[in-house]
C-alpha distance (Angstrom), angle and dihedral (degrees) to the residues before:
residue distance angle dihedral
M1 . . .
V2 3.80 . .
P3 3.84 113.3 .
D4 3.79 117.8 -121.2
M5 3.79 106.2 -103.6
S6 3.80 97.3 167.4
G7 3.78 94.5 115.9
V8 3.80 95.1 47.6
S9 3.83 118.4 100.4
M10 3.80 125.3 -149.3
K11 3.75 93.3 -163.0
N12 3.80 116.0 138.3
Y13 3.83 93.1 2.4
T14 3.79 115.5 131.2
F15 3.78 117.9 -141.6
T16 3.78 122.8 -166.7
I17 3.77 107.6 -140.9
L18 3.78 118.8 -161.2
V19 3.82 112.0 -143.9
E20 3.73 133.3 179.4
M21 3.85 120.1 -145.6
V22 3.83 100.9 -110.6
E23 3.77 117.7 141.3
P24 3.01 131.1 -101.9
F25 3.82 89.7 20.4
T26 3.79 101.1 51.9
Y27 3.75 130.7 -1.2
L28 3.84 142.2 142.6
K29 3.83 117.6 -83.3
E30 3.77 116.0 -119.8
S31 3.74 107.8 -124.6
A32 3.85 138.4 160.2
T33 3.76 88.1 -140.2
S34 3.80 131.5 57.7
L35 3.79 110.5 -95.9
E36 3.80 126.0 -156.5
G37 3.75 138.6 -157.7
N38 3.79 117.8 -10.9
D39 3.83 90.7 -13.6
R40 3.84 87.2 78.4
Y41 3.79 93.2 68.6
E42 3.80 138.3 69.5
G43 3.75 139.3 162.1
F44 3.80 142.3 97.5
A45 3.83 95.9 -60.6
I46 3.80 92.0 46.1
D47 3.85 91.1 49.5
L48 3.84 90.0 49.4
F49 3.79 95.8 49.9
E50 3.79 92.2 43.8
K51 3.83 91.0 51.2
L52 3.87 91.1 49.3
A53 3.83 89.3 47.4
D54 3.83 92.1 51.6
D55 3.85 92.1 46.2
L56 3.83 96.2 45.1
G57 3.79 99.4 32.6
F58 3.80 100.1 -119.9
I59 3.82 128.8 130.1
C60 3.82 123.5 -120.7
D61 3.79 122.3 -145.9
F62 3.81 107.8 -171.4
K63 3.78 117.8 -151.9
V64 3.79 120.0 -172.7
T65 3.80 116.0 -134.0
N66 3.78 134.1 175.7
L67 3.79 92.1 -165.5
S68 3.75 121.1 121.6
Y69 3.84 119.0 -111.4
G70 3.79 87.6 -96.6
G71 3.70 136.8 -160.3
W72 3.78 136.5 176.3
K73 3.80 127.9 -39.9
D74 3.79 112.7 -156.4
S75 3.82 91.4 -167.1
I76 3.81 92.3 64.9
N77 3.83 96.4 24.0
Q78 3.78 94.6 -128.2
S79 3.75 143.9 92.8
Y80 3.81 124.4 -100.5
G81 3.77 142.1 -165.0
V82 3.84 121.2 14.3
V83 3.77 90.8 -16.7
R84 3.81 89.5 61.9
E85 3.82 91.1 47.4
I86 3.78 89.7 54.9
E87 3.83 92.4 47.2
Q88 3.83 91.1 49.1
G89 3.81 91.1 50.5
R90 3.78 93.9 -119.8
């Protein structure tokens, strides 16, 4: 069962969003000047998260990764990929 979160606000929370550079979802903007932070990225996924952030009042902090989605490896008894990044709080 999904808990009722209707009264919970996301305003002013910052979410780190792991993205992989895959056009048309996420790619570097072409610019004559040096861009910093989230201004460096564009694409469908970036547009979607920025729209959600505007509508719900939260802040996106995009972090580029080349890790696989991840999961659990029994052979080493630990998680890997993006799952491990989340577990490690990175």
